[in-house]
C-alpha positions as CSV (number, residue, x, y, z in Angstrom):
1,M,-17.7,-53.1,37.6
2,S,-14.2,-54.6,37.0
3,L,-12.8,-57.5,38.9
4,I,-10.4,-55.2,40.8
5,E,-13.3,-52.9,41.7
6,S,-15.5,-55.8,42.9
7,L,-12.7,-57.2,45.0
8,F,-11.6,-54.0,46.7
9,S,-14.6,-51.6,46.6
10,Q,-15.6,-50.2,50.0
11,Q,-18.8,-48.6,48.7
12,G,-21.6,-48.5,51.3
13,R,-19.2,-49.0,54.2
14,T,-17.9,-46.7,57.0
15,A,-14.4,-46.9,58.2
16,V,-13.3,-45.3,61.6
17,I,-9.6,-44.5,61.6
18,V,-8.4,-43.8,65.2
19,G,-5.2,-41.8,64.7
20,G,-6.5,-40.7,61.3
21,T,-5.0,-37.3,61.8
22,G,-1.5,-38.8,61.6
23,E,0.6,-39.2,58.5
24,L,0.3,-43.0,58.0
25,C,-3.3,-43.5,59.1
26,G,-4.3,-40.3,57.1
27,A,-2.9,-41.9,54.0
28,M,-4.8,-45.1,54.8
29,A,-8.0,-43.0,55.2
30,E,-7.4,-41.5,51.8
31,G,-7.1,-44.9,50.3
32,L,-10.3,-46.2,51.9
33,A,-12.2,-43.1,50.8
34,G,-10.8,-43.5,47.3
35,A,-12.3,-47.0,47.3
36,G,-15.7,-45.7,48.3
37,A,-15.8,-45.8,52.0
38,E,-17.0,-43.0,54.2
39,V,-14.1,-42.3,56.5
40,V,-14.1,-41.0,60.0
41,L,-10.9,-39.3,61.1
42,A,-10.7,-39.8,64.8
43,G,-8.0,-37.9,66.7
44,R,-7.0,-34.8,68.6
45,S,-6.0,-32.3,65.9
46,E,-9.0,-30.9,64.0
47,A,-6.6,-28.8,61.9
48,K,-4.7,-31.9,60.7
49,A,-8.0,-33.7,60.0
50,E,-9.4,-30.8,58.0
51,A,-6.3,-30.6,55.9
52,R,-6.6,-34.3,55.1
53,L,-10.4,-34.1,54.5
54,Q,-9.8,-31.3,52.0
55,K,-7.8,-33.8,49.9
56,I,-10.4,-36.5,50.4
57,H,-13.3,-34.3,49.4
58,A,-11.4,-32.8,46.5
59,A,-10.9,-36.4,45.1
60,G,-14.6,-37.0,45.4
61,G,-14.5,-39.0,48.7
62,R,-16.6,-38.7,51.8
63,G,-15.5,-38.2,55.4
64,Y,-15.6,-36.2,58.6
65,F,-13.7,-35.6,61.8
66,V,-14.6,-36.7,65.3
67,P,-12.4,-35.6,68.2
68,V,-11.3,-38.4,70.5
69,E,-9.0,-39.3,73.3
70,A,-8.2,-42.8,72.3
71,G,-7.1,-44.0,75.7
72,E,-10.3,-43.0,77.4
73,R,-13.3,-45.3,77.3
74,S,-15.9,-42.6,77.6
75,S,-14.3,-40.8,74.6
76,M,-14.3,-43.9,72.5
77,E,-17.9,-44.6,73.4
78,S,-18.8,-41.1,72.3
79,L,-16.9,-41.7,69.1
80,L,-19.1,-44.8,68.3
81,E,-22.2,-42.9,69.2
82,A,-21.3,-40.0,66.9
83,V,-20.5,-42.4,64.0
84,L,-23.8,-44.2,64.4
85,A,-25.7,-41.0,64.6
86,R,-24.2,-39.6,61.4
87,S,-23.4,-42.7,59.3
88,G,-25.8,-45.3,60.7
89,A,-23.3,-48.1,60.9
90,C,-19.6,-49.0,60.9
91,Q,-17.9,-52.0,59.3
92,I,-14.2,-51.1,59.5
93,L,-12.1,-50.1,62.5
94,V,-8.5,-49.0,62.3
95,N,-6.6,-48.6,65.6
96,G,-3.6,-46.5,64.7
97,A,-3.0,-44.0,67.5
98,G,0.6,-44.1,68.5
99,T,3.5,-42.4,70.2
100,N,7.2,-43.1,70.7
101,S,10.3,-42.2,72.7
102,A,14.0,-43.0,72.6
103,T,14.7,-42.7,76.3
104,P,17.4,-45.3,77.5
105,F,15.7,-48.1,79.3
106,L,17.2,-47.4,82.8
107,D,16.1,-43.8,82.5
108,V,12.5,-44.3,81.3
109,P,10.3,-42.3,83.8
110,E,7.1,-43.8,84.9
111,D,5.0,-41.1,83.4
112,E,6.6,-41.6,80.0
113,Y,6.1,-45.4,80.2
114,E,2.4,-44.9,81.1
115,R,1.9,-42.4,78.4
116,I,3.2,-44.7,75.7
117,M,1.4,-47.7,76.9
118,N,-1.8,-45.7,77.2
119,V,-1.7,-44.5,73.7
120,N,-0.3,-47.6,72.0
121,V,-1.9,-50.4,73.9
122,K,-4.8,-49.1,76.0
123,S,-6.3,-47.3,73.1
124,V,-6.3,-50.5,71.0
125,V,-7.9,-52.5,73.9
126,I,-10.6,-50.0,74.4
127,G,-11.2,-49.5,70.7
128,C,-11.6,-53.2,70.2
129,Q,-13.9,-53.6,73.2
130,V,-16.2,-50.7,72.3
131,F,-16.4,-51.4,68.6
132,G,-16.1,-55.2,69.0
133,R,-19.2,-55.3,71.2
134,Y,-21.1,-53.2,68.7
135,F,-20.0,-55.5,65.8
136,I,-21.0,-58.6,67.7
137,D,-24.3,-57.3,69.0
138,Q,-25.3,-56.0,65.6
139,K,-24.0,-59.1,63.8
140,I,-21.8,-57.1,61.5
141,S,-19.2,-58.7,59.4
142,A,-16.4,-56.3,60.3
143,S,-12.7,-55.8,59.7
144,V,-10.4,-54.6,62.5
145,I,-6.9,-53.4,61.5
146,N,-4.5,-52.7,64.3
147,L,-1.3,-50.9,63.6
148,G,1.7,-52.9,64.6
149,S,5.4,-52.3,64.1
150,M,8.6,-54.0,63.2
151,S,9.5,-53.6,66.9
152,G,6.5,-55.8,67.7
153,L,8.2,-58.6,65.8
154,V,11.8,-58.1,66.7
155,P,13.3,-55.9,69.5
156,L,14.7,-52.7,68.2
157,S,17.3,-50.7,70.1
158,R,16.5,-47.5,71.9
159,V,12.7,-47.7,71.7
160,F,12.1,-50.1,74.7
161,T,8.6,-49.0,75.8
162,Y,7.4,-48.6,72.3
163,S,8.6,-52.1,71.4
164,M,6.8,-53.6,74.4
165,S,3.6,-51.8,73.5
166,K,3.6,-53.0,69.9
167,A,4.4,-56.6,70.9
168,A,1.3,-56.4,73.0
169,V,-0.8,-55.1,70.0
170,H,0.5,-58.0,67.9
171,N,-0.5,-60.6,70.5
172,L,-3.9,-59.0,71.2
173,S,-4.7,-59.0,67.5
174,K,-4.0,-62.7,67.1
175,N,-6.1,-63.5,70.2
176,L,-9.0,-61.5,69.0
177,A,-8.8,-63.0,65.6
178,R,-9.3,-66.4,67.1
179,E,-12.1,-65.3,69.5
180,W,-14.1,-63.3,67.0
181,A,-13.8,-65.5,63.9
182,P,-17.1,-67.2,64.6
183,H,-18.8,-63.8,64.6
184,G,-17.5,-63.0,61.1
185,I,-15.1,-60.3,62.5
186,R,-11.6,-60.4,61.1
187,V,-8.7,-58.9,63.1
188,N,-5.3,-58.3,61.5
189,T,-2.1,-56.3,62.3
190,L,-0.8,-54.0,59.6
191,V,3.0,-53.8,60.2
192,P,4.8,-50.9,58.5
193,G,8.5,-51.0,58.2
194,F,10.3,-47.7,58.5
195,F,8.2,-44.9,57.3
196,P,9.3,-41.4,58.5
197,A,6.4,-39.9,60.4
198,E,5.8,-37.4,63.1
199,Q,6.3,-39.8,66.0
200,N,9.7,-41.2,64.9
201,R,11.5,-38.3,63.1
202,A,13.2,-37.2,66.3
203,I,15.0,-40.6,66.7
204,L,16.1,-40.9,63.0
205,A,19.6,-39.6,63.5
206,P,22.0,-40.1,60.5
207,E,23.7,-43.1,62.0
208,R,20.4,-44.8,62.8
209,V,19.2,-44.1,59.2
210,E,22.3,-45.8,57.9
211,K,21.7,-48.9,60.0
212,I,18.0,-49.1,59.0
213,L,18.7,-48.7,55.3
214,G,21.6,-51.1,55.5
215,R,19.1,-53.8,56.7
216,T,16.4,-52.8,54.1
217,P,16.9,-54.6,50.8
218,M,15.0,-51.9,48.9
219,Q,17.4,-49.3,50.5
220,R,14.9,-46.6,51.2
221,F,12.1,-45.6,53.6
222,G,8.5,-46.4,52.9
223,E,6.1,-43.7,51.8
224,A,2.7,-43.5,53.5
225,P,0.6,-44.2,50.3
226,E,2.4,-47.5,50.0
227,L,0.2,-48.8,53.0
228,V,-3.0,-48.3,51.0
229,G,-2.9,-51.6,49.1
230,A,-2.5,-53.7,52.2
231,T,-5.2,-51.6,54.0
232,L,-7.7,-52.3,51.2
233,L,-6.8,-56.0,51.2
234,L,-7.4,-56.3,54.9
235,A,-10.5,-54.2,54.9
236,S,-12.2,-56.0,52.0
237,D,-14.6,-58.8,52.7
238,K,-14.1,-60.2,49.2
239,A,-10.4,-59.8,48.6
240,G,-9.4,-60.5,52.2
241,G,-12.4,-62.4,53.5
242,F,-10.3,-65.4,54.6
243,I,-7.5,-63.3,56.1
244,T,-7.5,-63.0,59.9
245,G,-4.9,-63.2,62.6
246,T,-2.1,-62.3,60.2
247,E,0.7,-59.7,60.4
248,M,0.7,-57.9,57.1
249,I,4.2,-56.6,56.7
250,V,5.0,-53.7,54.4
251,D,8.7,-53.1,55.0
252,G,10.8,-53.1,51.8
253,G,12.3,-56.5,52.9
254,F,13.6,-55.4,56.4
255,A,12.1,-58.5,58.1
256,C,13.7,-60.9,55.7
257,M,17.3,-59.6,56.1
258,A,19.7,-60.6,58.9
259,I,23.2,-59.8,57.7
């Protein structure tokens, strides 16, 4: 086994990707599977999961789909039960369920606010509670990767509720990293820059695209597979074994540019 393989191999591990039916988390799942992990795509759309699993299986990877409502505790508990029954154990959790809206702040209806906070924050809280208790009780050295956002670091116009929700995810991840370090559980936030995906295409009007690219030194959007390297680093106990509580930014330089 080469040095690279020994550092990043996920052989013998199971990774649960909540939101794995989406574009970004689906690409992360492909990367984990390519490194040897058995991946569990947890989400709502079986059709999207099957399309992704076809690619994973065609490349020699292993994985399966489990339906889940990420904001419901009973559903997340059932997810863990299903994973343990089929895979026997779990060592990696990715919390990546997400939704967005560009409603002006004064017009945000209560049901929209609750929907976004439920998907983006409550799902992460429940996921970390359900799987975190399992990791601690079973004394598993685990990696938890929560999906953050540039809007969790700096306020972005038009996406007020989304920005609040992601700021909460960033804060929770750091808190849990501190609390769970004695248990050998690492918690990090993976922070994509601007990656066109299903949840944000509706708000990427031409003038907004121009502003985004004008603040991105690489002058382009990210592509989903470009999250794989950071995912493998954060998931790996060897390559990333001393990394916890960090915000791993993959943004083409957006965060380092002001004017």
